mmCIF file as Biopython writes it, N, C-alpha, C and O atoms, coordinates in Angstrom:
data_model
#
loop_
_atom_site.group_PDB
_atom_site.id
_atom_site.type_symbol
_atom_site.label_atom_id
_atom_site.label_alt_id
_atom_site.label_comp_id
_atom_site.label_asym_id
_atom_site.label_entity_id
_atom_site.label_seq_id
_atom_site.pdbx_PDB_ins_code
_atom_site.Cartn_x
_atom_site.Cartn_y
_atom_site.Cartn_z
_atom_site.occupancy
_atom_site.B_iso_or_equiv
_atom_site.auth_seq_id
_atom_site.auth_asym_id
_atom_site.pdbx_PDB_model_num
ATOM 1   N N  . MET A ? 1  ? -20.725 12.257  7.505   1.0 0.0 1  A 1 
ATOM 2   C CA . MET A ? 1  ? -20.054 12.683  6.304   1.0 0.0 1  A 1 
ATOM 3   C C  . MET A ? 1  ? -21.085 13.315  5.377   1.0 0.0 1  A 1 
ATOM 4   O O  . MET A ? 1  ? -22.124 12.725  5.084   1.0 0.0 1  A 1 
ATOM 5   N N  . ARG A ? 2  ? -20.782 14.508  4.930   1.0 0.0 2  A 1 
ATOM 6   C CA . ARG A ? 2  ? -21.678 15.217  4.014   1.0 0.0 2  A 1 
ATOM 7   C C  . ARG A ? 2  ? -21.206 14.967  2.591   1.0 0.0 2  A 1 
ATOM 8   O O  . ARG A ? 2  ? -20.114 15.393  2.216   1.0 0.0 2  A 1 
ATOM 9   N N  . THR A ? 3  ? -22.006 14.290  1.808   1.0 0.0 3  A 1 
ATOM 10  C CA . THR A ? 3  ? -21.631 13.971  0.434   1.0 0.0 3  A 1 
ATOM 11  C C  . THR A ? 3  ? -22.649 14.547  -0.536  1.0 0.0 3  A 1 
ATOM 12  O O  . THR A ? 3  ? -23.805 14.794  -0.193  1.0 0.0 3  A 1 
ATOM 13  N N  . GLN A ? 4  ? -22.183 14.750  -1.748  1.0 0.0 4  A 1 
ATOM 14  C CA . GLN A ? 4  ? -23.056 15.198  -2.827  1.0 0.0 4  A 1 
ATOM 15  C C  . GLN A ? 4  ? -22.839 14.242  -3.995  1.0 0.0 4  A 1 
ATOM 16  O O  . GLN A ? 4  ? -21.744 13.712  -4.183  1.0 0.0 4  A 1 
ATOM 17  N N  . PHE A ? 5  ? -23.882 14.033  -4.764  1.0 0.0 5  A 1 
ATOM 18  C CA . PHE A ? 5  ? -23.791 13.134  -5.905  1.0 0.0 5  A 1 
ATOM 19  C C  . PHE A ? 5  ? -23.917 13.915  -7.205  1.0 0.0 5  A 1 
ATOM 20  O O  . PHE A ? 5  ? -24.674 14.881  -7.299  1.0 0.0 5  A 1 
ATOM 21  N N  . VAL A ? 6  ? -23.170 13.481  -8.192  1.0 0.0 6  A 1 
ATOM 22  C CA . VAL A ? 6  ? -23.287 13.998  -9.544  1.0 0.0 6  A 1 
ATOM 23  C C  . VAL A ? 6  ? -24.122 12.966  -10.300 1.0 0.0 6  A 1 
ATOM 24  O O  . VAL A ? 6  ? -23.798 11.778  -10.301 1.0 0.0 6  A 1 
ATOM 25  N N  . THR A ? 7  ? -25.179 13.416  -10.932 1.0 0.0 7  A 1 
ATOM 26  C CA . THR A ? 7  ? -26.070 12.489  -11.636 1.0 0.0 7  A 1 
ATOM 27  C C  . THR A ? 7  ? -26.207 12.880  -13.099 1.0 0.0 7  A 1 
ATOM 28  O O  . THR A ? 7  ? -25.922 14.011  -13.496 1.0 0.0 7  A 1 
ATOM 29  N N  . ASP A ? 8  ? -26.655 11.903  -13.893 1.0 0.0 8  A 1 
ATOM 30  C CA . ASP A ? 8  ? -26.926 12.212  -15.295 1.0 0.0 8  A 1 
ATOM 31  C C  . ASP A ? 8  ? -28.356 12.737  -15.430 1.0 0.0 8  A 1 
ATOM 32  O O  . ASP A ? 8  ? -29.034 12.961  -14.428 1.0 0.0 8  A 1 
ATOM 33  N N  . ASP A ? 9  ? -28.807 12.931  -16.659 1.0 0.0 9  A 1 
ATOM 34  C CA . ASP A ? 9  ? -30.153 13.476  -16.893 1.0 0.0 9  A 1 
ATOM 35  C C  . ASP A ? 9  ? -31.268 12.562  -16.407 1.0 0.0 9  A 1 
ATOM 36  O O  . ASP A ? 9  ? -32.407 12.997  -16.245 1.0 0.0 9  A 1 
ATOM 37  N N  . HIS A ? 10 ? -30.937 11.285  -16.173 1.0 0.0 10 A 1 
ATOM 38  C CA . HIS A ? 10 ? -31.944 10.312  -15.736 1.0 0.0 10 A 1 
ATOM 39  C C  . HIS A ? 10 ? -31.870 10.043  -14.229 1.0 0.0 10 A 1 
ATOM 40  O O  . HIS A ? 10 ? -32.592 9.191   -13.709 1.0 0.0 10 A 1 
ATOM 41  N N  . GLY A ? 11 ? -31.010 10.762  -13.546 1.0 0.0 11 A 1 
ATOM 42  C CA . GLY A ? 11 ? -30.897 10.586  -12.101 1.0 0.0 11 A 1 
ATOM 43  C C  . GLY A ? 11 ? -29.932 9.492   -11.684 1.0 0.0 11 A 1 
ATOM 44  O O  . GLY A ? 11 ? -29.802 9.195   -10.497 1.0 0.0 11 A 1 
ATOM 45  N N  . LYS A ? 12 ? -29.253 8.890   -12.651 1.0 0.0 12 A 1 
ATOM 46  C CA . LYS A ? 12 ? -28.277 7.840   -12.332 1.0 0.0 12 A 1 
ATOM 47  C C  . LYS A ? 12 ? -27.033 8.488   -11.739 1.0 0.0 12 A 1 
ATOM 48  O O  . LYS A ? 12 ? -26.482 9.430   -12.309 1.0 0.0 12 A 1 
ATOM 49  N N  . LYS A ? 13 ? -26.590 7.972   -10.580 1.0 0.0 13 A 1 
ATOM 50  C CA . LYS A ? 13 ? -25.420 8.525   -9.907  1.0 0.0 13 A 1 
ATOM 51  C C  . LYS A ? 13 ? -24.160 8.183   -10.702 1.0 0.0 13 A 1 
ATOM 52  O O  . LYS A ? 13 ? -23.917 7.024   -11.037 1.0 0.0 13 A 1 
ATOM 53  N N  . LEU A ? 14 ? -23.372 9.205   -10.995 1.0 0.0 14 A 1 
ATOM 54  C CA . LEU A ? 14 ? -22.154 9.041   -11.777 1.0 0.0 14 A 1 
ATOM 55  C C  . LEU A ? 14 ? -20.896 9.257   -10.945 1.0 0.0 14 A 1 
ATOM 56  O O  . LEU A ? 14 ? -19.862 8.645   -11.212 1.0 0.0 14 A 1 
ATOM 57  N N  . ALA A ? 15 ? -20.977 10.116  -9.951  1.0 0.0 15 A 1 
ATOM 58  C CA . ALA A ? 15 ? -19.807 10.454  -9.141  1.0 0.0 15 A 1 
ATOM 59  C C  . ALA A ? 15 ? -20.273 10.970  -7.788  1.0 0.0 15 A 1 
ATOM 60  O O  . ALA A ? 15 ? -21.460 11.198  -7.553  1.0 0.0 15 A 1 
ATOM 61  N N  . ILE A ? 16 ? -19.299 11.144  -6.911  1.0 0.0 16 A 1 
ATOM 62  C CA . ILE A ? 16 ? -19.604 11.648  -5.582  1.0 0.0 16 A 1 
ATOM 63  C C  . ILE A ? 16 ? -18.635 12.774  -5.248  1.0 0.0 16 A 1 
ATOM 64  O O  . ILE A ? 16 ? -17.472 12.749  -5.650  1.0 0.0 16 A 1 
ATOM 65  N N  . ILE A ? 17 ? -19.124 13.751  -4.518  1.0 0.0 17 A 1 
ATOM 66  C CA . ILE A ? 17 ? -18.291 14.848  -4.031  1.0 0.0 17 A 1 
ATOM 67  C C  . ILE A ? 17 ? -18.317 14.765  -2.517  1.0 0.0 17 A 1 
ATOM 68  O O  . ILE A ? 17 ? -19.385 14.709  -1.907  1.0 0.0 17 A 1 
ATOM 69  N N  . LEU A ? 18 ? -17.130 14.757  -1.909  1.0 0.0 18 A 1 
ATOM 70  C CA . LEU A ? 18 ? -17.076 14.739  -0.460  1.0 0.0 18 A 1 
ATOM 71  C C  . LEU A ? 18 ? -15.997 15.701  0.010   1.0 0.0 18 A 1 
ATOM 72  O O  . LEU A ? 18 ? -15.090 16.036  -0.751  1.0 0.0 18 A 1 
ATOM 73  N N  . PRO A ? 19 ? -16.085 16.140  1.242   1.0 0.0 19 A 1 
ATOM 74  C CA . PRO A ? 19 ? -15.094 17.071  1.769   1.0 0.0 19 A 1 
ATOM 75  C C  . PRO A ? 19 ? -13.690 16.467  1.717   1.0 0.0 19 A 1 
ATOM 76  O O  . PRO A ? 19 ? -13.516 15.267  1.931   1.0 0.0 19 A 1 
ATOM 77  N N  . ILE A ? 20 ? -12.685 17.310  1.430   1.0 0.0 20 A 1 
ATOM 78  C CA . ILE A ? 20 ? -11.315 16.832  1.291   1.0 0.0 20 A 1 
ATOM 79  C C  . ILE A ? 20 ? -10.826 16.153  2.561   1.0 0.0 20 A 1 
ATOM 80  O O  . ILE A ? 20 ? -10.064 15.189  2.492   1.0 0.0 20 A 1 
ATOM 81  N N  . LYS A ? 21 ? -11.253 16.640  3.711   1.0 0.0 21 A 1 
ATOM 82  C CA . LYS A ? 21 ? -10.859 16.025  4.986   1.0 0.0 21 A 1 
ATOM 83  C C  . LYS A ? 21 ? -11.342 14.572  5.044   1.0 0.0 21 A 1 
ATOM 84  O O  . LYS A ? 21 ? -10.598 13.687  5.467   1.0 0.0 21 A 1 
ATOM 85  N N  . GLU A ? 22 ? -12.563 14.330  4.627   1.0 0.0 22 A 1 
ATOM 86  C CA . GLU A ? 22 ? -13.109 12.974  4.617   1.0 0.0 22 A 1 
ATOM 87  C C  . GLU A ? 22 ? -12.391 12.105  3.576   1.0 0.0 22 A 1 
ATOM 88  O O  . GLU A ? 22 ? -12.133 10.924  3.810   1.0 0.0 22 A 1 
ATOM 89  N N  . TYR A ? 23 ? -12.077 12.705  2.434   1.0 0.0 23 A 1 
ATOM 90  C CA . TYR A ? 23 ? -11.351 11.970  1.391   1.0 0.0 23 A 1 
ATOM 91  C C  . TYR A ? 23 ? -9.985  11.526  1.909   1.0 0.0 23 A 1 
ATOM 92  O O  . TYR A ? 23 ? -9.600  10.370  1.736   1.0 0.0 23 A 1 
ATOM 93  N N  . LYS A ? 24 ? -9.252  12.443  2.544   1.0 0.0 24 A 1 
ATOM 94  C CA . LYS A ? 24 ? -7.930  12.113  3.077   1.0 0.0 24 A 1 
ATOM 95  C C  . LYS A ? 24 ? -8.016  11.024  4.142   1.0 0.0 24 A 1 
ATOM 96  O O  . LYS A ? 24 ? -7.182  10.120  4.185   1.0 0.0 24 A 1 
ATOM 97  N N  . LYS A ? 25 ? -9.027  11.116  4.995   1.0 0.0 25 A 1 
ATOM 98  C CA . LYS A ? 25 ? -9.222  10.103  6.037   1.0 0.0 25 A 1 
ATOM 99  C C  . LYS A ? 25 ? -9.496  8.742   5.402   1.0 0.0 25 A 1 
ATOM 100 O O  . LYS A ? 25 ? -8.956  7.727   5.841   1.0 0.0 25 A 1 
ATOM 101 N N  . MET A ? 26 ? -10.326 8.726   4.378   1.0 0.0 26 A 1 
ATOM 102 C CA . MET A ? 26 ? -10.647 7.482   3.686   1.0 0.0 26 A 1 
ATOM 103 C C  . MET A ? 26 ? -9.396  6.894   3.022   1.0 0.0 26 A 1 
ATOM 104 O O  . MET A ? 26 ? -9.179  5.684   3.077   1.0 0.0 26 A 1 
ATOM 105 N N  . MET A ? 27 ? -8.575  7.745   2.396   1.0 0.0 27 A 1 
ATOM 106 C CA . MET A ? 27 ? -7.362  7.269   1.739   1.0 0.0 27 A 1 
ATOM 107 C C  . MET A ? 27 ? -6.365  6.729   2.768   1.0 0.0 27 A 1 
ATOM 108 O O  . MET A ? 27 ? -5.707  5.720   2.517   1.0 0.0 27 A 1 
ATOM 109 N N  . ASP A ? 28 ? -6.250  7.384   3.907   1.0 0.0 28 A 1 
ATOM 110 C CA . ASP A ? 28 ? -5.372  6.884   4.975   1.0 0.0 28 A 1 
ATOM 111 C C  . ASP A ? 28 ? -5.830  5.514   5.450   1.0 0.0 28 A 1 
ATOM 112 O O  . ASP A ? 28 ? -5.013  4.617   5.659   1.0 0.0 28 A 1 
ATOM 113 N N  . ASN A ? 29 ? -7.135  5.354   5.620   1.0 0.0 29 A 1 
ATOM 114 C CA . ASN A ? 29 ? -7.680  4.066   6.054   1.0 0.0 29 A 1 
ATOM 115 C C  . ASN A ? 29 ? -7.420  2.978   5.017   1.0 0.0 29 A 1 
ATOM 116 O O  . ASN A ? 29 ? -7.089  1.847   5.373   1.0 0.0 29 A 1 
ATOM 117 N N  . LEU A ? 30 ? -7.569  3.313   3.742   1.0 0.0 30 A 1 
ATOM 118 C CA . LEU A ? 30 ? -7.307  2.344   2.690   1.0 0.0 30 A 1 
ATOM 119 C C  . LEU A ? 30 ? -5.833  1.946   2.650   1.0 0.0 30 A 1 
ATOM 120 O O  . LEU A ? 30 ? -5.505  0.778   2.442   1.0 0.0 30 A 1 
ATOM 121 N N  . GLU A ? 31 ? -4.954  2.916   2.850   1.0 0.0 31 A 1 
ATOM 122 C CA . GLU A ? 31 ? -3.524  2.625   2.868   1.0 0.0 31 A 1 
ATOM 123 C C  . GLU A ? 31 ? -3.172  1.712   4.041   1.0 0.0 31 A 1 
ATOM 124 O O  . GLU A ? 31 ? -2.383  0.778   3.899   1.0 0.0 31 A 1 
ATOM 125 N N  . GLU A ? 32 ? -3.761  1.990   5.188   1.0 0.0 32 A 1 
ATOM 126 C CA . GLU A ? 32 ? -3.523  1.148   6.361   1.0 0.0 32 A 1 
ATOM 127 C C  . GLU A ? 32 ? -4.034  -0.270  6.118   1.0 0.0 32 A 1 
ATOM 128 O O  . GLU A ? 32 ? -3.373  -1.239  6.493   1.0 0.0 32 A 1 
ATOM 129 N N  . LEU A ? 33 ? -5.189  -0.397  5.503   1.0 0.0 33 A 1 
ATOM 130 C CA . LEU A ? 33 ? -5.734  -1.714  5.187   1.0 0.0 33 A 1 
ATOM 131 C C  . LEU A ? 33 ? -4.817  -2.470  4.226   1.0 0.0 33 A 1 
ATOM 132 O O  . LEU A ? 33 ? -4.598  -3.670  4.391   1.0 0.0 33 A 1 
ATOM 133 N N  . GLU A ? 34 ? -4.286  -1.777  3.230   1.0 0.0 34 A 1 
ATOM 134 C CA . GLU A ? 34 ? -3.365  -2.407  2.286   1.0 0.0 34 A 1 
ATOM 135 C C  . GLU A ? 34 ? -2.102  -2.883  3.003   1.0 0.0 34 A 1 
ATOM 136 O O  . GLU A ? 34 ? -1.596  -3.969  2.718   1.0 0.0 34 A 1 
ATOM 137 N N  . ASP A ? 35 ? -1.593  -2.069  3.938   1.0 0.0 35 A 1 
ATOM 138 C CA . ASP A ? 35 ? -0.428  -2.477  4.715   1.0 0.0 35 A 1 
ATOM 139 C C  . ASP A ? 35 ? -0.717  -3.738  5.521   1.0 0.0 35 A 1 
ATOM 140 O O  . ASP A ? 35 ? 0.124   -4.634  5.597   1.0 0.0 35 A 1 
ATOM 141 N N  . ILE A ? 36 ? -1.888  -3.810  6.114   1.0 0.0 36 A 1 
ATOM 142 C CA . ILE A ? 36 ? -2.275  -4.984  6.898   1.0 0.0 36 A 1 
ATOM 143 C C  . ILE A ? 36 ? -2.348  -6.210  5.999   1.0 0.0 36 A 1 
ATOM 144 O O  . ILE A ? 36 ? -1.878  -7.284  6.373   1.0 0.0 36 A 1 
ATOM 145 N N  . LYS A ? 37 ? -2.937  -6.056  4.814   1.0 0.0 37 A 1 
ATOM 146 C CA . LYS A ? 37 ? -3.028  -7.181  3.872   1.0 0.0 37 A 1 
ATOM 147 C C  . LYS A ? 37 ? -1.645  -7.656  3.445   1.0 0.0 37 A 1 
ATOM 148 O O  . LYS A ? 37 ? -1.398  -8.860  3.371   1.0 0.0 37 A 1 
ATOM 149 N N  . LEU A ? 38 ? -0.741  -6.721  3.163   1.0 0.0 38 A 1 
ATOM 150 C CA . LEU A ? 38 ? 0.623   -7.094  2.773   1.0 0.0 38 A 1 
ATOM 151 C C  . LEU A ? 38 ? 1.350   -7.787  3.919   1.0 0.0 38 A 1 
ATOM 152 O O  . LEU A ? 38 ? 2.086   -8.749  3.697   1.0 0.0 38 A 1 
ATOM 153 N N  . TYR A ? 39 ? 1.152   -7.312  5.122   1.0 0.0 39 A 1 
ATOM 154 C CA . TYR A ? 39 ? 1.754   -7.942  6.295   1.0 0.0 39 A 1 
ATOM 155 C C  . TYR A ? 39 ? 1.240   -9.372  6.465   1.0 0.0 39 A 1 
ATOM 156 O O  . TYR A ? 39 ? 2.020   -10.300 6.683   1.0 0.0 39 A 1 
ATOM 157 N N  . ASP A ? 40 ? -0.081  -9.537  6.362   1.0 0.0 40 A 1 
ATOM 158 C CA . ASP A ? 40 ? -0.672  -10.868 6.493   1.0 0.0 40 A 1 
ATOM 159 C C  . ASP A ? 40 ? -0.147  -11.809 5.408   1.0 0.0 40 A 1 
ATOM 160 O O  . ASP A ? 40 ? 0.142   -12.972 5.690   1.0 0.0 40 A 1 
ATOM 161 N N  . ALA A ? 41 ? -0.021  -11.326 4.187   1.0 0.0 41 A 1 
ATOM 162 C CA . ALA A ? 41 ? 0.492   -12.157 3.090   1.0 0.0 41 A 1 
ATOM 163 C C  . ALA A ? 41 ? 1.945   -12.529 3.345   1.0 0.0 41 A 1 
ATOM 164 O O  . ALA A ? 41 ? 2.349   -13.661 3.078   1.0 0.0 41 A 1 
ATOM 165 N N  . ALA A ? 42 ? 2.728   -11.599 3.856   1.0 0.0 42 A 1 
ATOM 166 C CA . ALA A ? 42 ? 4.136   -11.883 4.141   1.0 0.0 42 A 1 
ATOM 167 C C  . ALA A ? 42 ? 4.267   -12.923 5.250   1.0 0.0 42 A 1 
ATOM 168 O O  . ALA A ? 42 ? 5.142   -13.787 5.194   1.0 0.0 42 A 1 
ATOM 169 N N  . LYS A ? 43 ? 3.415   -12.843 6.236   1.0 0.0 43 A 1 
ATOM 170 C CA . LYS A ? 43 ? 3.464   -13.812 7.339   1.0 0.0 43 A 1 
ATOM 171 C C  . LYS A ? 43 ? 3.117   -15.227 6.869   1.0 0.0 43 A 1 
ATOM 172 O O  . LYS A ? 43 ? 3.623   -16.203 7.423   1.0 0.0 43 A 1 
ATOM 173 N N  . LYS A ? 44 ? 2.262   -15.343 5.855   1.0 0.0 44 A 1 
ATOM 174 C CA . LYS A ? 44 ? 1.866   -16.651 5.335   1.0 0.0 44 A 1 
ATOM 175 C C  . LYS A ? 44 ? 2.944   -17.266 4.454   1.0 0.0 44 A 1 
ATOM 176 O O  . LYS A ? 44 ? 3.003   -18.485 4.293   1.0 0.0 44 A 1 
ATOM 177 N N  . GLY A ? 45 ? 3.788   -16.428 3.891   1.0 0.0 45 A 1 
ATOM 178 C CA . GLY A ? 45 ? 4.818   -16.902 2.969   1.0 0.0 45 A 1 
ATOM 179 C C  . GLY A ? 45 ? 5.972   -17.570 3.695   1.0 0.0 45 A 1 
ATOM 180 O O  . GLY A ? 45 ? 6.119   -17.462 4.913   1.0 0.0 45 A 1 
ATOM 181 N N  . LYS A ? 46 ? 6.789   -18.265 2.905   1.0 0.0 46 A 1 
ATOM 182 C CA . LYS A ? 46 ? 7.966   -18.920 3.449   1.0 0.0 46 A 1 
ATOM 183 C C  . LYS A ? 46 ? 8.968   -17.843 3.849   1.0 0.0 46 A 1 
ATOM 184 O O  . LYS A ? 46 ? 9.283   -16.947 3.066   1.0 0.0 46 A 1 
ATOM 185 N N  . GLN A ? 47 ? 9.460   -17.946 5.076   1.0 0.0 47 A 1 
ATOM 186 C CA . GLN A ? 47 ? 10.415  -16.973 5.566   1.0 0.0 47 A 1 
ATOM 187 C C  . GLN A ? 47 ? 11.767  -17.637 5.773   1.0 0.0 47 A 1 
ATOM 188 O O  . GLN A ? 47 ? 11.877  -18.718 6.352   1.0 0.0 47 A 1 
ATOM 189 N N  . GLU A ? 48 ? 12.779  -16.961 5.285   1.0 0.0 48 A 1 
ATOM 190 C CA . GLU A ? 48 ? 14.137  -17.463 5.435   1.0 0.0 48 A 1 
ATOM 191 C C  . GLU A ? 48 ? 14.960  -16.356 6.073   1.0 0.0 48 A 1 
ATOM 192 O O  . GLU A ? 48 ? 14.955  -15.218 5.603   1.0 0.0 48 A 1 
ATOM 193 N N  . PHE A ? 49 ? 15.653  -16.686 7.123   1.0 0.0 49 A 1 
ATOM 194 C CA . PHE A ? 49 ? 16.463  -15.704 7.817   1.0 0.0 49 A 1 
ATOM 195 C C  . PHE A ? 49 ? 17.933  -15.996 7.590   1.0 0.0 49 A 1 
ATOM 196 O O  . PHE A ? 49 ? 18.367  -17.146 7.656   1.0 0.0 49 A 1 
ATOM 197 N N  . ILE A ? 50 ? 18.699  -14.941 7.322   1.0 0.0 50 A 1 
ATOM 198 C CA . ILE A ? 50 ? 20.137  -15.092 7.163   1.0 0.0 50 A 1 
ATOM 199 C C  . ILE A ? 50 ? 20.830  -14.021 8.000   1.0 0.0 50 A 1 
ATOM 200 O O  . ILE A ? 50 ? 20.224  -13.023 8.390   1.0 0.0 50 A 1 
ATOM 201 N N  . ASP A ? 51 ? 22.107  -14.250 8.263   1.0 0.0 51 A 1 
ATOM 202 C CA . ASP A ? 51 ? 22.920  -13.319 9.019   1.0 0.0 51 A 1 
ATOM 203 C C  . ASP A ? 51 ? 22.999  -11.988 8.273   1.0 0.0 51 A 1 
ATOM 204 O O  . ASP A ? 51 ? 23.022  -11.970 7.042   1.0 0.0 51 A 1 
ATOM 205 N N  . ALA A ? 52 ? 23.039  -10.879 9.005   1.0 0.0 52 A 1 
ATOM 206 C CA . ALA A ? 52 ? 23.079  -9.553  8.393   1.0 0.0 52 A 1 
ATOM 207 C C  . ALA A ? 52 ? 24.287  -9.395  7.474   1.0 0.0 52 A 1 
ATOM 208 O O  . ALA A ? 52 ? 24.162  -8.827  6.389   1.0 0.0 52 A 1 
ATOM 209 N N  . GLU A ? 53 ? 25.452  -9.886  7.889   1.0 0.0 53 A 1 
ATOM 210 C CA . GLU A ? 53 ? 26.649  -9.776  7.048   1.0 0.0 53 A 1 
ATOM 211 C C  . GLU A ? 53 ? 26.454  -10.506 5.721   1.0 0.0 53 A 1 
ATOM 212 O O  . GLU A ? 53 ? 26.864  -10.012 4.671   1.0 0.0 53 A 1 
ATOM 213 N N  . GLU A ? 54 ? 25.834  -11.669 5.770   1.0 0.0 54 A 1 
ATOM 214 C CA . GLU A ? 54 ? 25.567  -12.425 4.541   1.0 0.0 54 A 1 
ATOM 215 C C  . GLU A ? 54 ? 24.585  -11.654 3.658   1.0 0.0 54 A 1 
ATOM 216 O O  . GLU A ? 54 ? 24.737  -11.622 2.437   1.0 0.0 54 A 1 
ATOM 217 N N  . ALA A ? 55 ? 23.591  -11.042 4.269   1.0 0.0 55 A 1 
ATOM 218 C CA . ALA A ? 55 ? 22.620  -10.253 3.504   1.0 0.0 55 A 1 
ATOM 219 C C  . ALA A ? 55 ? 23.304  -9.102  2.794   1.0 0.0 55 A 1 
ATOM 220 O O  . ALA A ? 55 ? 23.028  -8.840  1.623   1.0 0.0 55 A 1 
ATOM 221 N N  . PHE A ? 56 ? 24.199  -8.409  3.496   1.0 0.0 56 A 1 
ATOM 222 C CA . PHE A ? 56 ? 24.925  -7.294  2.874   1.0 0.0 56 A 1 
ATOM 223 C C  . PHE A ? 56 ? 25.812  -7.785  1.731   1.0 0.0 56 A 1 
ATOM 224 O O  . PHE A ? 56 ? 25.908  -7.127  0.695   1.0 0.0 56 A 1 
ATOM 225 N N  . ARG A ? 57 ? 26.461  -8.937  1.913   1.0 0.0 57 A 1 
ATOM 226 C CA . ARG A ? 57 ? 27.288  -9.508  0.841   1.0 0.0 57 A 1 
ATOM 227 C C  . ARG A ? 57 ? 26.443  -9.799  -0.397  1.0 0.0 57 A 1 
ATOM 228 O O  . ARG A ? 57 ? 26.853  -9.507  -1.520  1.0 0.0 57 A 1 
ATOM 229 N N  . GLU A ? 58 ? 25.268  -10.372 -0.185  1.0 0.0 58 A 1 
ATOM 230 C CA . GLU A ? 58 ? 24.382  -10.682 -1.314  1.0 0.0 58 A 1 
ATOM 231 C C  . GLU A ? 58 ? 23.910  -9.417  -2.022  1.0 0.0 58 A 1 
ATOM 232 O O  . GLU A ? 58 ? 23.819  -9.379  -3.249  1.0 0.0 58 A 1 
ATOM 233 N N  . ILE A ? 59 ? 23.614  -8.391  -1.244  1.0 0.0 59 A 1 
ATOM 234 C CA . ILE A ? 59 ? 23.184  -7.120  -1.840  1.0 0.0 59 A 1 
ATOM 235 C C  . ILE A ? 59 ? 24.310  -6.527  -2.676  1.0 0.0 59 A 1 
ATOM 236 O O  . ILE A ? 59 ? 24.089  -6.095  -3.808  1.0 0.0 59 A 1 
ATOM 237 N N  . GLU A ? 60 ? 25.512  -6.508  -2.121  1.0 0.0 60 A 1 
ATOM 238 C CA . GLU A ? 60 ? 26.653  -5.968  -2.854  1.0 0.0 60 A 1 
ATOM 239 C C  . GLU A ? 60 ? 26.944  -6.795  -4.106  1.0 0.0 60 A 1 
ATOM 240 O O  . GLU A ? 60 ? 27.310  -6.242  -5.143  1.0 0.0 60 A 1 
ATOM 241 N N  . LYS A ? 61 ? 26.786  -8.099  -4.013  1.0 0.0 61 A 1 
ATOM 242 C CA . LYS A ? 61 ? 27.015  -8.976  -5.161  1.0 0.0 61 A 1 
ATOM 243 C C  . LYS A ? 61 ? 26.016  -8.657  -6.279  1.0 0.0 61 A 1 
ATOM 244 O O  . LYS A ? 61 ? 26.384  -8.605  -7.453  1.0 0.0 61 A 1 
ATOM 245 N N  . LYS A ? 62 ? 24.769  -8.449  -5.909  1.0 0.0 62 A 1 
ATOM 246 C CA . LYS A ? 62 ? 23.741  -8.114  -6.903  1.0 0.0 62 A 1 
ATOM 247 C C  . LYS A ? 62 ? 23.989  -6.752  -7.525  1.0 0.0 62 A 1 
ATOM 248 O O  . LYS A ? 62 ? 23.622  -6.518  -8.676  1.0 0.0 62 A 1 
ATOM 249 N N  . ARG A ? 63 ? 24.611  -5.852  -6.774  1.0 0.0 63 A 1 
ATOM 250 C CA . ARG A ? 63 ? 24.941  -4.530  -7.279  1.0 0.0 63 A 1 
ATOM 251 C C  . ARG A ? 63 ? 26.175  -4.566  -8.187  1.0 0.0 63 A 1 
ATOM 252 O O  . ARG A ? 63 ? 26.464  -3.604  -8.898  1.0 0.0 63 A 1 
ATOM 253 N N  . GLY A ? 64 ? 26.897  -5.690  -8.151  1.0 0.0 64 A 1 
ATOM 254 C CA . GLY A ? 64 ? 28.080  -5.828  -8.989  1.0 0.0 64 A 1 
ATOM 255 C C  . GLY A ? 64 ? 29.330  -5.231  -8.373  1.0 0.0 64 A 1 
ATOM 256 O O  . GLY A ? 64 ? 30.305  -4.971  -9.079  1.0 0.0 64 A 1 
ATOM 257 N N  . ARG A ? 65 ? 29.317  -5.014  -7.094  1.0 0.0 65 A 1 
ATOM 258 C CA . ARG A ? 65 ? 30.483  -4.440  -6.408  1.0 0.0 65 A 1 
ATOM 259 C C  . ARG A ? 65 ? 31.327  -5.551  -5.822  1.0 0.0 65 A 1 
ATOM 260 O O  . ARG A ? 65 ? 30.835  -6.648  -5.561  1.0 0.0 65 A 1 
ATOM 261 N N  . LYS A ? 66 ? 32.586  -5.266  -5.618  1.0 0.0 66 A 1 
ATOM 262 C CA . LYS A ? 66 ? 33.504  -6.219  -5.004  1.0 0.0 66 A 1 
ATOM 263 C C  . LYS A ? 66 ? 33.176  -6.386  -3.528  1.0 0.0 66 A 1 
ATOM 264 O O  . LYS A ? 66 ? 32.798  -5.435  -2.844  1.0 0.0 66 A 1 
ATOM 265 N N  . GLN A ? 67 ? 33.330  -7.616  -3.058  1.0 0.0 67 A 1 
ATOM 266 C CA . GLN A ? 67 ? 33.102  -7.888  -1.640  1.0 0.0 67 A 1 
ATOM 267 C C  . GLN A ? 67 ? 34.406  -7.706  -0.880  1.0 0.0 67 A 1 
ATOM 268 O O  . GLN A ? 67 ? 35.485  -7.901  -1.440  1.0 0.0 67 A 1 
ATOM 269 N N  . LYS A ? 68 ? 34.315  -7.339  0.378   1.0 0.0 68 A 1 
ATOM 270 C CA . LYS A ? 68 ? 35.509  -7.160  1.225   1.0 0.0 68 A 1 
ATOM 271 C C  . LYS A ? 68 ? 35.922  -8.487  1.797   1.0 0.0 68 A 1 
ATOM 272 O O  . LYS A ? 68 ? 36.902  -8.562  2.537   1.0 0.0 68 A 1 
#
């Protein structure tokens, strides 16, 4: 990866410039990592399973619509 640094008058690094292709790749990797973390957190949590019809009824109830 070819990077460039932006520095102040004292040589302290303030920012970095990198090719857009590398930036996009890095952002994709970060997004994938976040998805993995969310998946792991969901797996650790309490899981409750209900019938699909019951789930739809609950969704419609929360929306304030009449149930069939």
